[in-house]
C-alpha beads as a LAMMPS data file, in Angstrom:
LAMMPS data file: protein, C-alpha beads

155 atoms
154 bonds

1 atom types
1 bond types

-500.0 500.0 xlo xhi
-500.0 500.0 ylo yhi
-500.0 500.0 zlo zhi

Masses

1 110.0

Atoms # bond

1 1 1 128.622 -269.856 358.087
2 1 1 124.863 -269.804 357.871
3 1 1 122.918 -270.696 354.748
4 1 1 121.840 -267.988 352.329
5 1 1 118.485 -266.424 353.159
6 1 1 116.952 -263.641 351.074
7 1 1 115.117 -261.306 353.426
8 1 1 112.612 -260.272 350.755
9 1 1 111.714 -263.825 349.677
10 1 1 108.116 -263.498 350.892
11 1 1 107.719 -260.235 348.990
12 1 1 109.156 -261.889 345.885
13 1 1 106.736 -264.825 346.184
14 1 1 103.814 -262.400 346.643
15 1 1 104.878 -260.429 343.567
16 1 1 105.188 -263.613 341.515
17 1 1 101.669 -264.576 342.596
18 1 1 100.451 -261.102 341.691
19 1 1 102.115 -261.374 338.270
20 1 1 100.433 -264.717 337.603
21 1 1 97.060 -263.317 338.665
22 1 1 97.413 -260.349 336.322
23 1 1 98.542 -262.621 333.470
24 1 1 95.459 -264.785 333.997
25 1 1 93.277 -261.692 333.954
26 1 1 94.916 -260.642 330.678
27 1 1 94.213 -264.059 329.163
28 1 1 90.567 -263.831 330.226
29 1 1 90.256 -260.435 328.580
30 1 1 91.878 -261.753 325.406
31 1 1 89.450 -264.668 325.425
32 1 1 86.495 -262.271 325.714
33 1 1 87.886 -260.319 322.738
34 1 1 88.067 -263.529 320.723
35 1 1 84.466 -264.335 321.672
36 1 1 83.362 -260.854 320.590
37 1 1 85.190 -261.275 317.265
38 1 1 83.527 -264.630 316.685
39 1 1 80.095 -263.191 317.497
40 1 1 80.666 -260.216 315.206
41 1 1 81.841 -262.493 312.397
42 1 1 78.612 -264.475 312.759
43 1 1 76.570 -261.284 312.555
44 1 1 78.498 -260.147 309.489
45 1 1 77.867 -263.523 307.861
46 1 1 74.138 -263.231 308.611
47 1 1 74.141 -259.693 307.203
48 1 1 75.787 -260.884 303.979
49 1 1 73.345 -263.750 303.610
50 1 1 70.381 -261.416 304.147
51 1 1 71.673 -258.999 301.494
52 1 1 72.237 -261.857 299.056
53 1 1 68.756 -263.243 299.600
54 1 1 67.271 -259.882 298.608
55 1 1 69.012 -260.004 295.263
56 1 1 68.605 -263.720 294.610
57 1 1 65.866 -263.191 292.028
58 1 1 63.015 -264.667 294.044
59 1 1 59.822 -262.703 294.182
60 1 1 59.496 -260.790 297.417
61 1 1 56.432 -258.942 298.595
62 1 1 56.546 -255.510 300.136
63 1 1 56.178 -257.045 303.607
64 1 1 59.105 -259.368 302.884
65 1 1 61.264 -256.446 301.783
66 1 1 60.252 -254.430 304.857
67 1 1 61.093 -257.365 307.162
68 1 1 64.393 -257.933 305.391
69 1 1 65.258 -254.240 305.647
70 1 1 64.429 -254.223 309.374
71 1 1 66.487 -257.357 309.898
72 1 1 69.535 -255.977 308.058
73 1 1 69.231 -252.667 309.954
74 1 1 69.186 -254.545 313.260
75 1 1 72.185 -256.644 312.184
76 1 1 74.001 -253.486 311.159
77 1 1 73.383 -251.929 314.599
78 1 1 74.520 -255.120 316.337
79 1 1 77.680 -255.227 314.232
80 1 1 78.406 -251.594 315.160
81 1 1 77.854 -252.396 318.847
82 1 1 80.112 -255.419 318.496
83 1 1 82.824 -253.251 316.962
84 1 1 82.511 -250.818 319.871
85 1 1 82.690 -253.711 322.324
86 1 1 85.820 -255.063 320.616
87 1 1 87.398 -251.614 320.676
88 1 1 86.657 -251.292 324.382
89 1 1 88.059 -254.742 325.082
90 1 1 91.188 -253.904 323.082
91 1 1 91.723 -250.817 325.241
92 1 1 91.246 -252.950 328.346
93 1 1 93.856 -255.375 327.009
94 1 1 96.287 -252.495 326.505
95 1 1 95.788 -251.289 330.066
96 1 1 96.140 -254.820 331.438
97 1 1 99.357 -255.320 329.472
98 1 1 100.782 -252.250 331.214
99 1 1 99.795 -253.768 334.581
100 1 1 101.379 -257.118 333.670
101 1 1 104.518 -255.354 332.466
102 1 1 104.796 -253.480 335.785
103 1 1 104.324 -256.687 337.780
104 1 1 106.918 -258.449 335.653
105 1 1 109.381 -255.598 336.170
106 1 1 108.863 -255.769 339.941
107 1 1 109.510 -259.510 339.945
108 1 1 112.648 -259.165 337.819
109 1 1 113.983 -256.401 340.080
110 1 1 113.604 -258.553 343.175
111 1 1 115.082 -261.579 341.413
112 1 1 118.132 -259.559 340.364
113 1 1 118.498 -258.222 343.902
114 1 1 118.278 -261.777 345.269
115 1 1 120.874 -262.982 342.751
116 1 1 123.199 -260.111 343.600
117 1 1 122.872 -260.735 347.331
118 1 1 123.435 -264.449 346.832
119 1 1 126.583 -263.732 344.803
120 1 1 127.825 -261.443 347.596
121 1 1 127.059 -264.151 350.147
122 1 1 128.893 -266.741 348.031
123 1 1 131.916 -264.465 347.728
124 1 1 132.000 -263.973 351.488
125 1 1 131.565 -267.717 352.012
126 1 1 134.490 -268.410 349.681
127 1 1 136.666 -265.903 351.573
128 1 1 135.872 -267.583 354.869
129 1 1 136.580 -271.020 353.428
130 1 1 139.882 -269.782 351.998
131 1 1 140.838 -268.308 355.367
132 1 1 139.904 -271.527 357.176
133 1 1 141.764 -273.572 354.595
134 1 1 144.853 -271.399 355.030
135 1 1 144.674 -271.747 358.812
136 1 1 144.251 -275.499 358.496
137 1 1 147.208 -275.782 356.089
138 1 1 149.410 -273.698 358.375
139 1 1 148.525 -275.789 361.421
140 1 1 149.184 -279.005 359.485
141 1 1 152.572 -277.678 358.365
142 1 1 153.497 -276.688 361.914
143 1 1 152.441 -280.067 363.243
144 1 1 154.527 -281.897 360.676
145 1 1 157.502 -279.597 361.426
146 1 1 157.202 -280.217 365.142
147 1 1 156.863 -283.954 364.692
148 1 1 159.667 -284.183 362.169
149 1 1 162.956 -285.743 363.275
150 1 1 165.911 -283.436 362.695
151 1 1 168.518 -284.853 360.322
152 1 1 171.273 -286.777 362.021
153 1 1 169.212 -287.746 365.065
154 1 1 168.050 -291.263 365.687
155 1 1 164.439 -292.042 365.077

Bonds

1 1 1 2
2 1 2 3
3 1 3 4
4 1 4 5
5 1 5 6
6 1 6 7
7 1 7 8
8 1 8 9
9 1 9 10
10 1 10 11
11 1 11 12
12 1 12 13
13 1 13 14
14 1 14 15
15 1 15 16
16 1 16 17
17 1 17 18
18 1 18 19
19 1 19 20
20 1 20 21
21 1 21 22
22 1 22 23
23 1 23 24
24 1 24 25
25 1 25 26
26 1 26 27
27 1 27 28
28 1 28 29
29 1 29 30
30 1 30 31
31 1 31 32
32 1 32 33
33 1 33 34
34 1 34 35
35 1 35 36
36 1 36 37
37 1 37 38
38 1 38 39
39 1 39 40
40 1 40 41
41 1 41 42
42 1 42 43
43 1 43 44
44 1 44 45
45 1 45 46
46 1 46 47
47 1 47 48
48 1 48 49
49 1 49 50
50 1 50 51
51 1 51 52
52 1 52 53
53 1 53 54
54 1 54 55
55 1 55 56
56 1 56 57
57 1 57 58
58 1 58 59
59 1 59 60
60 1 60 61
61 1 61 62
62 1 62 63
63 1 63 64
64 1 64 65
65 1 65 66
66 1 66 67
67 1 67 68
68 1 68 69
69 1 69 70
70 1 70 71
71 1 71 72
72 1 72 73
73 1 73 74
74 1 74 75
75 1 75 76
76 1 76 77
77 1 77 78
78 1 78 79
79 1 79 80
80 1 80 81
81 1 81 82
82 1 82 83
83 1 83 84
84 1 84 85
85 1 85 86
86 1 86 87
87 1 87 88
88 1 88 89
89 1 89 90
90 1 90 91
91 1 91 92
92 1 92 93
93 1 93 94
94 1 94 95
95 1 95 96
96 1 96 97
97 1 97 98
98 1 98 99
99 1 99 100
100 1 100 101
101 1 101 102
102 1 102 103
103 1 103 104
104 1 104 105
105 1 105 106
106 1 106 107
107 1 107 108
108 1 108 109
109 1 109 110
110 1 110 111
111 1 111 112
112 1 112 113
113 1 113 114
114 1 114 115
115 1 115 116
116 1 116 117
117 1 117 118
118 1 118 119
119 1 119 120
120 1 120 121
121 1 121 122
122 1 122 123
123 1 123 124
124 1 124 125
125 1 125 126
126 1 126 127
127 1 127 128
128 1 128 129
129 1 129 130
130 1 130 131
131 1 131 132
132 1 132 133
133 1 133 134
134 1 134 135
135 1 135 136
136 1 136 137
137 1 137 138
138 1 138 139
139 1 139 140
140 1 140 141
141 1 141 142
142 1 142 143
143 1 143 144
144 1 144 145
145 1 145 146
146 1 146 147
147 1 147 148
148 1 148 149
149 1 149 150
150 1 150 151
151 1 151 152
152 1 152 153
153 1 153 154
154 1 154 155
C-alpha cells in the first residue's frame, strides 16, 4: 500500500505561513501601542513637572507664566493626540486579532481533516495487513498439512 499523502498539504502549509504572517503583524501593532504608551507617559510626566514648577514658590515673571501656560497647553494637546492614537491602535489590534483568529481556525480545520484522513488511511492499511496476514497464515497451514506425514506411515 502506498504511503499516506494529504492532498491539501500545500494549502495547509500556505495557511500556516499566512497565520504566522498575521501573528507577526499583530505583534508589530502591539509594539507600536507600547511605544505610544511610553511616549504618552513621558508627556504626562513632563506635564506634571511643568505644573509643579509653577507652584514651586519661585518668582516667575508674566512672560515665564505665559511660556509655561503655552507649554502645558501644548503638552495637553499632545497627550490628547497620544490618547487618540492609542485608541486607534487598540482598535487595529482588535481587528487584527479577528484576522489571526480566522487564520488559526483555518489551520486547525485543515489539521483536523488531515488527522482524520490519516486515521482512515491507517485503518485501511491495518485491514489490508490483517487480510495479508490471514492469507499468509492459511498458506503456511496448508503447506504444513501437505508436507506432514500421515500417522502410521514411514518417514
